[in-house]
N, C-alpha and C positions, 0 to 999 in steps of 0.2 A: 386575445381575450382568454382568460384562464377558466377551466371548468369549475362549476359550482357544485358542491356537495348538497344535494337536496334531500338526503336521507335523514337529516336532523333539522330541527328548527333553527332559524337564523341566529338565535342567541347562543347556540351551542356549536356553531360551525367554526372551524379553524381556518385561517387564511391559507390559501393554496400556494404551495411552493413546489416548483418543478425540481426534480432531482435526477441525478444519474447514479447508478449503483454498480459496484463490482465486488465480487467475492472470489477468494482463492484459498485452496487447501494444499499444504505442502506436507509430504511424507518425510519426516525427519531422518529415518534410516537411509533414505536415498541420498540425502545431503551428507550424511556421515560417510557413506561409501565414496562419494566424490571428494570429500575432504581427505580421507585416507589415501586416495589415489593421487590427488593433485596438490594436496597441502593448502596452505593459506592463499596461494595464488588463485585458487578457484574462487574463493569468496572475494578476494580483492578485485576481481574483474566485475563483480556484481554489485559491490557495496562501495560507498564513498569512504574516504579515510575516516571521517567522524563515525560513520556507522560501524566500520570494522573495529575501531577503538572501543566503541560501546559494547559490541559483541564480546570482545575479549575481557571486559571487566577491568576494574582498576587494579593494575599490578598483578593480576592473576590470569592464567589461561586454563580455565577448567573447560575442557573440550565439550562435555555434554551441554553445559550452559551456553558456550560459544555457539554451538551448532543450533541449539533451540532458538537463541536470539536471532541468528542469521536467518533461520527458516521463517520466523515471523516477519522479518523485514523483506525477504524475498516474496513471501505471500502477499504482503501489502503492496509492494511494487506491481505485482501482477494484477491485483485487484484494481489498482488505480488505472492501469492501461486498459483493463476490461471496461471500466466505467467510461473512460475516454473514447473507447472504440478504436484504439490505434495499435495495440499490441506492443510487444518488445522486439526491437531489431534483433535479427539473428534467430528468431523463433518463427519464421515464416511470414513476418510482417516487414515488407520493404520500406514502408513509410512509418514504422513504429518508432518508439522512443528508446534510446540507449538506457541500459540499466541505471546508470548513474545520473540520468536526467530526473529521477525521482529519488529524493532524499528523505528518509524517515528521521524526524527530529523528536526530541523529548527524552525523558529519563524514565527509569523504573517507577512504578506506582503513579504514573500520570498517563493520560491518553496520548497516543502518538500523534504527531503533527506531520505535515508535509512541507517540503520546500521543493518546488518544481523548477526545472531549468529547460532551456532549449525546446525541443519538440513537445515535451509534456506540458510545459507552460503555455506554449502556443495553442495546443489543442484545448487546454482548460480555458484559456482566455476566449477562444473562438466559440466555445459552448456557453460562455457567460457564467462559469462557475465562480461564485463569490466566496464560498466557504467550503472547506472539506471537513468531514467528520470521519474518523477512522477508529477501528477497533481491531485489536489482536488478541488471540486466545490460543493457549497451548493445552493439549490434553494427550498424555501418553506420547504416541509416535506422530502426532499431528500438530501443525500450526495452522490456524485459520485466521484469515484477515478479511475485513469488510471495509470498503471505502465508499462514502456517499458524498457526492458533490452537490451542493445546494445552489440552485439557479433562481434568480428573480426574487431575492429577499427584499422585503420592503418594511 
């Protein structure tokens, strides 16, 4: 049974939907230092091929844009695992999802979407997530991401 909002008259109440929420903030200069130290291999361990290609842009490799785009995707991957409660493998979570089990899809000027694989898909399915809503934002040295998994839509 879902809780009922009794603070408003029945005619003004919205249907209750359960949700899970995760948020993450990435400091872009930290990723810049990692990129300078390890090169593209650093991001290629965290991002799928399609994500890496998107971050590089079409035929151009403008590093500030590349790193900002990568920061957003990394933040969103971490927001998703926080919402799922499983974490990322190698960051202290033995039962977490690998970085590439969460793929950020979509293009510029449109909301990002998710394609989950393996452990991330399993956790999402077990929780009954039917729809994901995601948001990315960049401001100065930071990339912020929020992931909301909607459960029990009717």
